[in-house]
N, C-alpha and C positions, 0 to 999 in steps of 0.2 A: 323483371323478373318472371312477370306470370308467363309471359308467349315464353321462355325458355322452358317453362315446366311443361306446356302446354306441347313445345314441340317432343320433348322427351319422354311426356306420357301418352303420346297419341297411338303409338302402335299396340301396344296394351288394350288402352281404351278400346281400337276397332277389335282385338284377337276377344276380347272377354265379352263386347256387344255381341258378336258374330256367334259366340258360343252361348249366350243367353238367348238368341232366337230374336235379338232388339232390331228396330228399325235401321237399314245401314246408308239409307238414300243419302243421308246428308253429308256423308263421309267422303265423297270424292272431292267438294267442294271446300271442305276442311282441310282437306290434305294438299290441294292448291293453293290454299291459301297462306299455307305453313311453308310451301315450296320459294315463294315470294319475301321469306323472311331472309335475313342477312344473317345466320346464326352466328358469324365470327364476330359481327360488329356486337350481337347482342352480349353476347360472352364477356367481350373487353368492357362493356357498358356496366355489367354486373360480376366481374371478374372473380371479388372476395367469395360472394355469395357461390358462383358458378363452381369456383376450386373446392367448397366446401361439399357440394354436390356431386361432384365429378364420379368419386368410386361408384356411389347409388345409380348413376346414369349409365356408365359402365356396366355395371352388372345387368341394370335392368335391359340394356340394348343385347346384352349379349345373353339373354333369356329367350329375348324375341326373335332372335334365329329360329330356336326351336318354334315357338311359336307360330311364326311363319308357315313353318314346313309343314303344319299341321292344319293350315286354312286352305280348304277346296283338295285335299288329297284324299283319296279313298286307299283304306287300308286295305292291301293285298299281297297273296303271297308267290304272284306272278313276278318274273323279272323284270325291273324298272324300264328295259326296252321293250317292255310288250305293253306298257301302259300309257295311255296318251293322255295326255295333259289336259286336267279341266279347264271350263269356259271361267271358271273363277278364278283359278292358279294362273291362269294364260292373260288375263284382261290386262288393259292399260295399268289401273289403279294398283292390283296388287305388284307387278313389273316395278311401280315405281315406288311402293312402299317397301320392299326388299331394297332398294338403293338408297332410300332414305332414313332405315335403321342402319345401314352398313355406314352411312356419312355421320350418324349419330354416334355412334358405336367408337369410329376415329376422332370425333371433337374432343367426348368424353374420355379418351383416352389419350389424348395431347393433354388434355387439362392434368387428368390423375398422374402422369409421367412426367408431367412438366416440362414437354417439347414444344418446339416449333409448328404452327398448323403449317406454315409455308414448306415445311420438310417432310413433310406426310403424302409421300406421294401416292398412297391409298385415298386419304381424304380428299386430294387434290381428282380423283379421278370418278371419285363417287359424286362431288360437285359438278365436276362438268359435264356427268350423265344427268342430273337431277335441272341442271340451267337448261337443258334439251326441253325437257318439261313445263318449262316456267308459264308456257302461254297456250300449253295443248291442254282442254280440256278431259281428264280423266273419266276412264269408262271401268265400274264397277258391275261384274255381272251379278245379278241376284236371282237366285231360282227360286221363283216366284212358289212353285209347289211347295217347299220347303219353310215359307216363313210365314210368322203368325199373322201378318197385316193383311194377307188374301181374306184370313177369317174374319176379319174386322167388317162394320156395313161401311160402303164408301162413301155416305153421305154423313157418317160419324166424325167428330172432328179430333185428330188425335193429340192426347195431351203431352206435352213434352216428358223427355225423361232424361234421367242423368244417372253418368255410368260414378259406380263405385268398385274399386280393385274388391276382385271375389273374394279374398281372403281375409279382407274385414268386412264382409255385408252383414255375416250374422250380428256381430258385436255392435254393428252400424246399428241395427235394426231394434236390438235389444234396449240396448241406450235411449233410444226415443220412445219407446214401449212401455218405459218406465215412468213415462210423463203424457202419456194418451189416456183415452177415454174411450170404451165402449169396445167395439172389435176391431180394435185398432193394428192388432200385431199382423191379422190374416190380410188387411189391406194394405200393411207395410211392405208384407211380402209380394202381393199381388202388384205395385204400382213399379217396384224396383225389376220388376220381371216382365212390366210392359203391358202387365193384365187392366181390364178394367176395374174401376170400382163403383160401387152402388152409393155410397156414401162420404162424403169428408172424411178427413181425419182429425179430430179435435182434441186439443191439449189443455192439459190442465194448467200447463205454464205460460207465461208472455211469451209474445210473437218474436221480442227480441232475443229471448234465451235459445228458442230453436234455429233462429238465426245465425247467434252467434256459435253452435254447436257447427251447423254446416260451413259458417266461415272458417272455423278452426281445423277441420278435417280438409278441407280444401287446401289450407296453408300444409297440413301434413301430408296432402297428395294421396289421400285416402279414396276424395271425390277426383276425379281426374277431369270432370267436366268444368266448364267456365262458369265464372260465376252471373254470367247474365242469363246462363241454362237453369242453375238453383233457383236466380229470383223467380223465372217461370215454373219452375217445378213447385215452389214454395207457395205462389200466389196461385196455382191450379188445386191443390190436392190439400191444403192445411187449413184450417179453422181455429180461431182464436177468441176469446170471451171479452167482447166492449168493457168497458171498465164503465161506463155510462148506464148503457142499456143492457148489461148483462147477458146479452145477445151473443151468440156466436156468427163470426164475421171472417170474411175473407182479408188477408193482409192486401194492402195495395202495392202495386208490383214495384213501382219508384220510392216506395218507403223500405222496399224488403232491397233494391240495389244500392240506396243511398247507406242504407247499414252494412252491407257486406264491400263497398268500398271505403269507407271511413278508415281514416288511421287513426285519429283520437279515440282514447276509450270511451263507451257510452257515460253517459251522466246517468246519477243514480244507480239502485241496485236492482238486481234482477238473478233470476232463479239458474244456476250454474248446471246444464248437463254434463254430466262427465261421461268419458267415454269407457263402458266400460272392458275389464279385463276379459279376455277369453277364457 
């Protein structure tokens, strides 16, 4: 089911990353990997849950048509015939992204309307178009003069980023800020915008509480990044007090991964971080 969620959230994830001026270099390979997934088989393997989310996925894909239309297009009062396509709009990644979202829309529509996949001609056509790009490296044109990555020192290691749906970002930060110490809120804003921070964010609650908060938001699709990216993110930026030494330390990456992927409830009790209302 996690793969299906990734497929249906990918387009909006790219749209938000583009408008937040976050690094986009990994998106072509991520989309390439999604093209090689058999979405029909994934739906059939998770049919009940997929049907529950069908309307949500259909609405999201429908909104993506408008979002994609705004990427790489300069607003102008000229006639459309007079405007040359931008390099971003016309690159192979964007051409595939448009078909990818169309395919997702038709899959969700079939699920929502309880129609057969085999009888939807638009779905079949879009799937055939995508198959042509299955083994073709996708190119994403990035205007280096407008991205913040050029402003970073080339010798500085880039920290991992995660993507949170823009409409939830303020609530997300406010929820965490209630359990942080020091100059945390400004630093939280910075890391979610891809900016550098000079000190780690320290929490007053146990690490498991924060990890569970991220896990729940991932399940709710508030966070559209993978659990692997979430684990890297937490281990890179957050510190928690060690019970024995009373010193603040970074949690181990493997421990975070294990906690994010476990299906059984954790033993013992820990502080619950509520997702505050807007």
